[in-house]
C-alpha positions in Angstrom: 0.0 0.0 0.0 1.1 3.6 -0.7 0.0 6.9 0.7 -1.7 9.1 -1.9 -2.1 12.8 -1.2 -5.1 14.4 -2.8 -5.3 18.2 -2.9 -8.5 20.0 -3.6 -8.8 23.6 -5.0 -11.6 26.1 -5.6 -15.2 24.8 -5.6 -13.9 21.2 -5.4 -12.7 21.9 -1.9 -16.3 22.7 -0.9 -17.2 19.1 -1.8 -14.9 17.7 0.9 -14.6 20.6 3.4 -10.8 20.4 3.5 -7.9 21.3 1.2 -6.1 18.0 1.4 -6.4 14.4 2.4 -4.4 11.1 2.3 -5.7 7.8 1.1 -4.0 4.4 1.3 -4.1 2.7 -2.1 -2.4 -0.4 -3.7 0.9 0.0 -5.5 -1.0 0.2 -8.8 -4.5 1.7 -9.0 -6.8 3.6 -11.3 -8.2 7.0 -10.9 -11.7 5.4 -10.8 -10.6 3.3 -7.7 -9.2 6.4 -6.0 -12.5 8.3 -6.7 -14.4 5.3 -5.2 -12.3 5.6 -2.0 -12.9 9.3 -1.8 -16.7 8.8 -2.4 -16.7 6.3 0.5 -15.0 8.8 2.8 -16.9 12.0 1.8 -20.2 10.6 0.8 -23.0 12.4 -1.1 -21.5 15.8 -1.0 -18.4 14.5 -2.8 -20.5 12.6 -5.3 -22.6 15.7 -6.1 -19.7 18.1 -6.4 -17.1 16.0 -8.2 -18.8 12.9 -9.9 -21.1 12.7 -12.8 -23.2 9.6 -13.3 -22.8 9.7 -17.1 -19.1 10.3 -17.8 -17.5 9.7 -14.4 -16.6 13.2 -13.3 -18.0 16.7 -13.7 -16.8 18.5 -16.8 -15.3 21.4 -14.8 -13.0 19.1 -12.7 -9.4 18.4 -13.9 -7.0 15.9 -12.4 -3.2 16.0 -12.2 -1.2 13.1 -11.1 2.4 13.9 -10.3 2.1 17.1 -12.2 0.7 15.3 -15.3 -2.8 16.1 -16.5 -5.1 13.1 -16.6 -8.0 13.0 -19.1 -11.3 12.8 -17.4 -12.3 10.1 -19.8 -9.3 8.0 -18.9 -10.4 7.0 -15.4 -9.3 3.4 -15.9 -5.6 4.2 -16.7 -3.3 2.4 -14.3 -1.4 4.8 -12.0 1.8 3.5 -10.6 3.6 4.7 -7.5 7.1 3.4 -6.8 8.2 2.5 -3.3 6.3 1.7 -0.1 6.5 5.2 1.2 6.1 7.1 -2.1 3.5 9.7 -2.4 1.5 10.6 -5.4 0.0 14.1 -5.4 -3.3 14.2 -7.1 -4.7 17.7 -7.6 -8.4 18.2 -8.2 -8.8 21.6 -9.8 -11.8 23.2 -11.3 -11.3 24.6 -14.8 -11.5 28.4 -15.2 -14.1 29.8 -17.5 -14.7 33.3 -18.7 -13.7 35.7 -21.4 
């Protein structure tokens, strides 16, 4: 198991009521599995603010894993963390809109 640090920004932080959390995950996992763990921890408020029943996540949410953008439609991509004490930072950031 590895420790995964998940940081939330903007309106996504309102869905969890804290800026950061840590989750224990297997050495290899998918973003979908991580989202499932976060849904169990935060419940309905997380589900309503972050998840979308049709495409997985809300269109305004973006994920970055180790500073690399992850496509919202690629939730089943294997994420690998090296080492037992390694940390993977996953940033959940709302996209900016305007003109």
